[in-house]
N, C-alpha and C positions, 0 to 999 in steps of 0.2 A: 493673330497672336492670341493664345489661350489665356484663361484667367490666371493660372499660376505664373505664366510668363509675365503677364502685365503687372502682377504683384511685385515681382522682382524689379521690373523697370521703374515702377513708382517709387520703390525704396531709394533709388539713386537720384530720382528727379525731384522728389518732394520730401519734406521733412526738415527738422531743425537739427542743428548741432547741439550737443549737450550744453555748451556754454551759452548759446543763444537761448535755449529753453530756460536755463537758470536765470538769465537776465530778465526775460519776460515775466517769469514767475515772481521775481523781486519787484518788478514794476507794477504789475497788475494785481499782485496778491494771489493767494490760493483760490482755486476753483471750488469754493465752498458754498453750500446753500446758506441763505440767511436764516440761521437757526438761533434759538434762544440761548444767550450766554449763560454760563454757570453763575447762579445768583449767590452772592456771599451770605453766610449764615446770619450776620447782623441785619442784612436787608430783609431776609425771610422773617426774622423775629419782628422787625419793625412793621412789616406788612400784616403780621398776625395781630399786633397790638393796635393797629389802626382800624381793626374790625369794629363796627358800631356796637356790637355786643360787649366787646372788651372795654370800650370807652365807658359804657355804663358801669361796668364792673370796677373800673379804676376810680370812678366817682364814688362808688359805694365804699371802696377801700379808704379813700381819703376821708369820707365822713366818719368811718369807724375810728380812724386815727385821731380825728378831732375830739371824739368822745373819750379818748384814752383807753378804748377797749382793744388792747393789742392782741388778745386772743382771737377775736373775731376778724380783726384786720389780717392776722396771719392766715386764717382759713381762706379769706377772700383772695389774698395774694397767691396762696397755694393753688386755688382754682385757676387763676390767671396763668400761672406757670404751667400747670398741667395742660390747659387748653392750648397754649403756645407750643409746647413740646409736641403734642399730638399733631397739630397742624403742620409744623415744620417737618416732622418725621414722615408724615404721609406724603408731602410734596417731594422729599428726597427719595423716598422709596419708589414713587411713581416715576420720577425722572430716571432712576437707575433701571427700572423695568423697561422704559421706553428706549433708553440707551442700549440695552441688551437687544431689543428688537432691531434697533438701527444697525447694530453690528452685522446682523444677518443680511442687510441690504447695502452695506458699504462696498461699492464696486472698485475693482482695480481696472486699469486700462493697459492695452498693449499699444505702444507707440514706436515709430521708427525715428531714431535719433542717431546721428553720426553714421548713417548708413546701415545700422543694425537694429534689430527688434529688441525691445526691452519692456518689462512690466513696471508700471509706476502706479501710485495711488491716483484715483480719479481726481482728487483735489489738486494734483500737481500738473495736470494737463493744461497747456497754454495755447492761445491762438497761434496757428501756424503748424502745430503738431500734426503729423500723419498718424491717425488712429486706425488700427486693424480691428475690424468687427467680425465676429463669428457667431454662430447659433448659440443663443443663451446669454450673450453679453448684454450688459446695460450700457447704453450710449452715455459716455461721460460728459459730453459737451455738445453745443450746437456746431454743425459743420455742413460741408458740401461733399456729396459723394463724388469721388474721382473714378472709381470703377467698382463694379458689383457683379455678383453672380447669384441670381435668384434671391436677392436681398429683400426680405420681408420684415417689417417692423410693427410691433404692437404699440400704438400710440394712444391707447385708451386712457392712460394716466394723465395725459395732457388734454386730449380732445373729447374723451368720453365715447369715442367711436369704437365699437366692439370688434369690427372687422379689421384685420391687419392691413397695412398699406405697403405696396411694392415701392422700392426705391431703386433709382438708376441715375447715372450721370446725364446732365443736359436736360433740355426741354423745360417742362413746367417746374417752377421752383418748389411746388409742393411735393414733387417726385424726387428731386435731387437734394433737398434740404432735410437734415435730420436734427432732432432736438434732444437735449440732455434728458435723461430719465426714461427714455423709451427703450424697448427691449427687442432684440433681434430674435425672431422666431424661426427664421429659415435663411439659408444661404450665408454668404460672407461678402465683405467688401472693404474698401478703404475710404476714409473720410478725412478731409482737411478741416481742422478745427477753426471756426470763425468767431465764436463767442463763448465765454466761460462765466461762471459765477453769476453776479447780478445782471450781467449783460445778456445772459442766455434767456431763452423762452421760459425755462423753469424759474430762473432767478427773477424775471420780471413779474411772474405770477406771485412768487413768494414775497416780493416787495409790497404787494397789495395788503399784506397781513399786518400792517402796523397798528391796527386798532387794539388798544389794551382792553382786557375784559373789565366790564363795569360791575356794579353791584348786582347780586342775584335777586330774584323776586323776594326771597325770604329776608335778605338783608335790607332791601328797600322797605319792606313791611315793618321790620323791626326798628328801622330808623324812625319812621313815623310814629310807631308805638312808643319809642323812647321819649320822643318830644312830648307826646300827650301825657305819659306817665310822669315825666319830670314836672310838668306844669301843675298837674292835679296834686302830686305829692307835696310840692312846695306850698300850694294853697292850703291844703288840709293841715299840714304841719303848722302853718302860721295860725290857723284857727285853734289848734290844740294849745299852742304856746299862749295865745291870747286868753283862752278860757282859763288856763292854769294861773296866769297872772291876775286875772280878775278875781279868782277864788283865793288869792293870797298865797299861792305856792311860791317858793323861792325862785328867783329869776334864774339862777345857775342850774337848779334842778330841772326847770321846765325847758331851758335851752337844750340840755342834754337829752331830755325826754323827746323833744321835737326832732332832734337830729337822729336819735335812735329809732323813732317811728319812721323817719324818712328812709333809713337803712332797711327797716323791716318791710316797707312798702316796695322797695326795689327788689325784684326777683334775681338776686345776684347769681343764683345757680343756673340762670338761663343760658349763658355761654357754655357752661359745662354740659348742660342737657343737649344743646344743639351739637356740640363737638362730639359727645358720646354717640348721639344718634347718627351723625354723619360718619363717624369712624366705624360704627357697626355696619352701616350700610356699605361703606367702602370695603370692609372685610368680607361681607357676604358676596359682594360683586367680584372681588378678587377670586373667591372660590369658584365663581362662574366664568373666570378668565376675562374679566373686565378690569382694566387698570384705571383707577381714578387719579387724574393728575392734580386736581384741585378739589378739596373736600366739599366746598359749596356746590360743586357740580351734581352731587348726589341729590340734593334737595331741588335743584333747578329742574332736573328731569321730571320731578313730580308735579311741577307747575306748567309743563309744556302743553301748549294748545295746538301747535303745528309741528309736524315732523316732515322736514324737507329732506329728501333722500336722493342720492345719486343712483344711477341704474347699474352700470357695468361694474361687477365685482362687489356690489353692495346688495342690491335686490337680486342680482343674477350671480351665476357662478363664475363669471369672467372667462368663459371658454365657449367654444362652439360645440353644438351637438346636432346630429342629424335626427330630426324628430318626425318628419313626414316624408312618406314615399308615395310616388304616383307612377303608375304604368298604364298603358292603354287598357289593361284588364281591371284596374281599380286602385283604391288607396290602401295605405297601411301606416301604422304608427310604430315608432321605435321607443321603447321605455328603458329606464335605467339611469343611473347617476354616474357622473365622472367618465373617465376613459376606460373603466374596467369592462371586460366582456360580459359581466353579469347584466342581464336584462333580456328583454324579449321583443320580438317583432309581432305586432298584433294586426290581424285583418278581421274585420267584423267582430271584434271583441275576442277573438280566439288566437292563441299563440300559434305561429307557423314556423316551419323550418325550411331550409333550402330545398329539400326534396319535395315538400308539399306546395311550394310556391315558386315554380320555375321562372316566372316573370320577375319576381323580386330578387331571386338569386342571380339572374342575368344582370339586373341593374346594379346590385351591390358588388358583383364580381367585377364588373367594369370599373366601379369606383375604387376597388382595391388595386386593380392593375394600373390605372392611370393615377398614380399616387406616389409622392416622394417622401411622405412622412413615415414615422415609425412610432410604436408604442413600447414603453419601457415598463416592465412589471415592477411591483413593489420591491424595494430593497432597503437595507440599513434600518430595518425595523418599521418602516413606513407601510401603510396599508393602501396607499394611493398609487394608481397607475399614472405615468407621466407621458405627455406628448412630446415627441421630438420632431421638430419641423413645423410646418404650417398647421395651426389649430383646426382649420377647416378640413384639411385632408386627414388629420388625426381623427376627427369626428366620423369621417367616412369609414375609416378602418374599424372603429368601435361598432358602428352599425353593422358592418359585414360580419364581425365576430359574433354579434348577438343573433344573427341569422344562422350561425354555424359554419361560416366560411373560413377557410384556412389560408391566410395570405402567403405563408411560406410555400405551401403546396401549389398555389396558383403561380407563384414566381418560378417554381421548378418546371411546371408543365408548359408555361407560356412565358419564357424569358424575354425581357425587353431587349430589342435590337436597334431601335431608333426612336426618336421623339421630336416633336415640334414644341419647344418650350412655351410656357404661358407668357403672354405679353399683354400689358394693360390696353394696348391699342386693339388687339384682337379679342381679348377677354375669353380665351379658351386655350387649352393645351391638348396635345394628341400624343399618344404613345403607340408604338408598333411592337408586336410580340410574335415570336416565331412559334408556329403550331407544330405539333409532332409530325405532320405530313409534309412539312417543308413550306407550307403557305404562311401567310401572316394574318394576325388578328389585330385590328385597328380599334382603338378606343379614343373617343373624343369627349372631353368634359369642359364645360364652360357656362357662361351666363346664358340664360334663355334667348336673349336677343342676338347672341352670337352663334348659337347652335341651331335654333329653330328657323332656319332659312332654306329656301329652295336650292341654293347653290351648295349647301352642305348636306342636306337630307334628301333621300330618294323617296320619302314617304309622301303620300298625297296631301293636298291642302287641307282636307277635313281634319286629319290627325294633327297636323301642325297647328291648326286653329284651336283644336281642343286643348293641346298642350300649352299653347300660349295663354289661353283663358285660365287654365288651372295655375299656371305660373304666376299670373297676376293676382289670383285669389290668395295664393300662399304669400306673395309679397305684401299684400294688404294686411295679412295676419302677422306681419313682422318677421317673416322668414327671409333668409338669403337663399335664393333658389339656384340650383345647378341643374343643367340638362346634360344627359349622357346618351351618346349614340355609338354604334359599333358597325363594323363591316369585316367580312372575311374575304381574303383574296388568295388565289392560288399562287404558286411560285412564279408562274410565267407572267401574270398580270400585275404583280407587286412592283409598283414604280413610286419613288418618293414624292413626286409631284401630285399624286392622286390620293394622298392619305386622308384629306379632309373633304372629300366629295363622295356622293353616292352612299352616305351612311344611313343606317336604320335607327330610328329613335327607340331607346330602351325605356326612358321615363325621366322623372324629375325627382330631385331630393331637396327638401326644405330644411334648412339649418337655422338655428338661432342660438343665442346665448340663454340657456335655460334659467328660470327663476330658481333661487335657492329654496331648499325644502321648507325653511322656516319663514319665507317671505310672505306667503299668503296668510299664514296664521298671525304673523306680526301685524300686517295691515288690518286684519279683522279685529285683533285685540286693540289696536289704536282707535279704530272706529267705535268700538264698544266703550272705550275709555274717554270718548269725546275729543280725541286728538285727530286733526285733519291731516292725512298723509298727502304730501305733494311731491311729485316726481320732477326732478331737474336733471337733464342729461344733455350731453353733447351729441348724442346719437341721432339717427334719422327719425323724423316725425312718425312714420309708419311703425317703426320698431318700438318707439316710446309708447304710442297709443296701444299697440297690441299687448305690450307688457302691462300697462296700466289697467286695461280691461280684464286681463287674465287674473291680476292680483286684486281687483276690486277697488283700485285707486280712482278710476273713472269708468263711467258706463254711459250707455245711451248714445254713443257716437259723438260725444262732446269734442269740440275742436281742440287741437293741440296748438299751443302758442309757441312760435319759434323765436330764436334769437334775432332773426332778421326783422320780425315784426316789432320786437322790443326796440331795436336800433332805429327803425323808421318811425316809432311812436304810434303805431297802429295796433298795439297789443291790448289797449284798453286797461281796465283795472286789473293789476297783477294779482291781487288777492281774491279774484273771482275765478281763477284758473287752477286746475289740479295738475296739469301735465305741461312741461316745458321741454322743448327739444332744440338741438343745434344751438345751445347756449355757450357763451364764452365765460371765462372766470369773472370778468367784470359784470356780466349780466346776472350771474348767480348771486353776486353781491347785491345787485339792485333788487332781485326777487326777495332775498332774505330781509333786506332792509324795508321793503314795502310791507311785509307782514309785521315786522317789528314796529313800523311806524303807526300801525293801527292798534297797537297795544298788545299784540299777541306775544307769547313766549315761544321762541322758535328753537327747535333742535335740528341740527344739520348733520347728516351722516354721509360719509364719503371715504374714498381711499386714494384718489388721484391728486396730482399736483394742482389740477384745475379746480379741485374742491377746497384747497387750502384757504384762500381768502374768505370764502363763505363759511367755512368751519370756524374761523376766527371771529367773524362778524356776528354769527348766531349767538343766542343766549347760551347755548351749549353745543360744542362740536364733538361729534363721535366719529372716530377714525378706525379703520380696519388695521389690525396689527400685523397680520402676515402679509397680505397682499398690499397693504397701504404703503404709500410713499413716505419718505422722511418728512417732507413738507406737511403732509396731512397729519402725521402723528404729532409734530411739534405744534400745530395749530389747534389740536383738539384738547378738550377737557377730559374726555373719556376715550380710552383705546381698547377695542375689543381684540384681545390677544388671539382668540380662535375664529375671528371674522364671523361670528354668529349673530345675526341681526336680532334674533329673539331675545338676546341679552338686554337690548334696549327696553323691551317691555318690562323685564324684571327690574331694570334700573328705574323705570317710571314708578313701579310699585314701591321700590325702596324710597324714592323721593317723597311719595305720598305718605309713607309711613313716618318719615322724618317730620314732615309738616304736621301730621296728625298728632304726633307726640309733643311737638312744640306747643300746639294749641292745648293739648291735654295738660301739660305742665303749667301753662299760663292760667288755665281755669283753676287748677289747684292752688298755685302760688298766689295769684291775685285775689282769689276768694279768701285765702288766709290773710293777705295784707289788708283787704277790705274789712275783714272781721276785726283785726287789730286796731285799725283806725276808728271803726265804729265804737269799739269798746273804750278807747281813749276819749272819744268825743262825747259819748252818752253816759259813761260811768259817773262823771261828776254830778250829772243831773239825777242820778239814782242813789246818791249818798256815798259814792266811792270817790273821794277827792283825787286820787291818783291810782287808777286801777292797776297799773303795772309800772314797775320801776324800769329804768332804761336797761339795766343788765338783764332783767327778765325778758324784755322784748327781744333783745339781741340773742338770748339763749334759745327762745322759741324759734326765732328766725333761722338760727344756725341748724337746729335739729330738723325743722320741717323743710327748709330749702336745701338742706345738705344732701345726704345720701338718698333719702326717699325721693327728693325732687330729681336728682340725677338719674335714679333708677327708672323713673317714668320715661326717660329717653330711650330705654331699651325695650319698651313695650312692643309686642308683635303687631303685625299689620292687621287692621280691621278686616273681617270677611266682607267681600263685595266691594273693596275699595276701587277695583278696576272696572266696576260696572257703572260708574258715573263719571261725568266730565271733571276736569281739574277745576280748582277754584279760580274764579275770574282774576286776572292779573291785577285789576285795580282794587280788589277786595282787601280790606284791612285784615291783619292777622287776628283781630278780635271780632271780625265780621261774622256773618251767618249765624247771628243769635248768640255769640259767645258772651258779649257784654251782659245781657240780661241774666244769663246763667251764673256769671261771676258774681253779680250783685245779689242774686237770690241765695247762692251758697254762702256768700260773705255775711249776708243778713241772718241766715239761719245760725251759722257758727257764733256770730256775735250775740244773737238772742239767747242761745243755750248758755254761753259764757256769762252774760250779764245776769241771766236768771239765777244761775248757780251762785254768782257773787252776792246778789241781793239776799238769796236764801241763807247763805253762809253768814252774811253780816247780821241778819235778823236773828239767827240762832246762836250767835256768839262764837262762831268758828273762825279760824284764820282765813278770812275771805280772800285776801290777796293771793295767798298760796293756792286756794281753790281755783281762783280765776286763772292763775298761771298754769296750773296742771290741766284744767279742762280745756282751755284755749289751745294748748299744744296738742293734747291727745285727740281732740275732735278733728283738728286739721289732719292728723295722721290717719284718722278714720276715713276722711275724704280721699286721701291718697289711695287707700285700698279700694274705695268705691270707684276710682277713676280707671281701673284696669280695663284693658281692651277685651280680655278673655278671663272673666272673674273666676270661673270654675275650672281653671287649669293651672298648671305649673309652668306656663310658657315663659314667665319672667320671675324666677325664684329670687333674683336679686332684690326685687321690690319688697317681697315678704320679709327677707332678712333685714333690709334697711329699715322698714317700719318697726319691726320688732326691736331692733337695736335702739332706734330713736325713742320708742316708748320707755324702754329701760332707762335711758339717759334722762328722759323727762321726769320719771319718778325719782331718779337719783338726785335731781336738782332739789327735791323736797326733803329727802331723807339723809343724804350724805352730809356730814358737818362741814367739810371744806366748801362744798357747793352751796350749802345754806348760808355760809358767811359771804360768799361771792355774790349770790343772787338775792339775798335778803328774804329767804323763805322760812317757813316754820313746818315742822313735821305734822302730818295729818294722821288721824286714826285710820285703821284699816277699813272701817266702814266708809269713810269719806273717800279713800282711795278706790274702793269698789264702785262708789257712785260716779266718780270721775271716769273710771274705766267703762261703766255702762253708758255714760253720756258720749264717750268717744265712739262707741258703736253706732250711735245715732247718726254721726257724720257719714259712716259707711252706708247705712240704710237710706238716708235721704239722697245721697249722691246717686245710688243705684235707682231710686225712684225717679229722680230727675231725669236720668238717662232714658228711663222707660216711658215716663209721661211726656217728656219734652225732648225727644231724640233730635240730634243735630241733623238738620235737613241737608241732604247732599246737593251740590250745585246742579242746576238744571242745564240741559244742553243749550248751547247758544243757537240763536236763529241762523238760518242759512244766509249765505252771501247773495249778491244780486241775481245770480243765475242758479242758485241752489247748489253750487258745486263745493262750497267750503263754508264752514261756520264763521260767523262774524262775532264781534263783541256784543254783549248785551248793553242796551242803553243805560 
């Protein structure tokens, strides 16, 4: 019975009725992946308000309401609203973008019900359905193969194995069982569904992703910072309150002043600064085709110390390519990208054509004849060639085209008249072609151990031994090796039983899944930035090691740790290994957790279902958008819409920019808060009973922490930020010498302000208005001195914000309505000029401090036990 006949027979003997399918669908529910449900808006808003930064801001708003300063409270609440709206909008946009990508991969299924074929959504497939599979289909559910014709499946999304797997009924379960989410690359067949939804292999993997994302490194640092700031602020305000009461100031006035000082000490613009920096980073990354699903993910990438990455489709192109050629006359290399015929065949560094290399031409001519695949040229505006059929055979067609061979012309001259199909047991296939003289041309292609045999080849043992040794070398280099042999027979001696005997060896072809063009540069950039790249794959150990050595992830012949070693407990310390092979999804989780358990910040990149749990468990998950599965995209924090791994390096740079700007703002804002506290503490000892009124403190705080503070979040990245390691995860946000710089700048601003106040008081000037004006203006000068690139217009928003704030600070002294609100007096123009000149000192000293005491970049962490990966500093 032929395949087509068996398909008709199966339709009547297997399959459900429409009513039975409907009943089962009702009982078991739809065959849907465990995906994230649509989050209500109110829940999104609540999640934003629970952010530690917003909690600090809410406290500041409550304090301003207690003081009765409704204007300042309104500004703080406005910041909260803007921050919340930006966060919610970003999440919604990201989910919409991911949903659009998901639509591209939502498969339909062809099933047999009521004895006839129909198309249904993959989510409506139920156990017992008979599913028809053809080339290019996505398998909708787990099942058993009932019949098949050359059925070949790409299971890399589940297993990480880059070589497609042949499927046939009966025998080994790994051969007759198919899994949801895999792709048919050749042939067709019929499958009876055995499991759907969470009961399928894909669903079981997705169920491992229940871990909710925790706080990011920045959020953890700011939580600790908030606790310290709150304690210090309460203590200092209590001191100010006590000093005022001791000096006879009214109790009500000093309570209001202490609360106002507490509000001034809290950098309430910090959430807005962080949100703006994250939003700008997300926008820049969207321009580079990276979709940020959660805003904090931008900063998290900047803190990454370990980049754990999948192999197939992430570091590699996710396709096979014929790279190495060997004949008894010598070696050659095939260059080029994709399946396009553009590329060359090089021998001894020189490009050769079919006419100049007859041995290579014979080898690739045989590869084109013994081939069932096809190449489809670009269409519908695309520039990519597509493979139709077995990716391995498509790679052979590409190599032949790059040597200048014409497959159509070969088929015309040597039409196929017979074949011995490929079988997993024999590991070879043979085709027979009619020659113009009536004889036949036989081509055999298969695994070296199947072809390099005395009962197949007529060549001498020396040649067979040479070929076997070369095949082993290629295999150790991560190649999948094919051997090709041929024989010509005249019409009289051509008998079917002799097709695979007496052949002459043509040579070997080494194929592999080639690295992406950006992979080597990405790995090098990670190494330079102090990030340890770690390869975790389900592929063969030899393949994993070869790719790791080629990309620079591992060198020196370091051993590859396998999933079996992890299962048996003989793998040793997981954080001392760079390359893992033959791993299961559960073991990927263990590896990621091992790194996180030692305090590292881990980013995980991947595209397959088997990567989903590790993507969710990592501090940040990065999924491929085009090739990536729905499970991977739902688990990730960042989706690369163009599948370009180089975007990860750009994202790391954006994350470091965000963190640098947060520290820049904290230096500026806390230095100002320190100056205000010192002025309030020391002023009474210098003859100024109450240096500043509560309204004046809040006005200065509003101007300095408002637009100028937020504008600091838009500062460009510092040059050389990617030439040093990330900040240690355990380091405080005020670490690496930031505290001394804050105290030094705060002391300077306070000294200038107090000196001005004492001079003004001694000379009979309105000293409180002078203190008010100089304290605010000098802080704005510090803001200008905090710029990352001071002699450029990289952030014009900061210049505009500082200019506007200076004008409003002066308006607080000269406009009558503001004079009445703030309790200030107008100053002569000479005093205004003095205040302006003193504000310039803030800029100068800030620049001198950056020059004399530059922030020290973090040092590279020491190597692990075997020198293979960095560990944490003690």
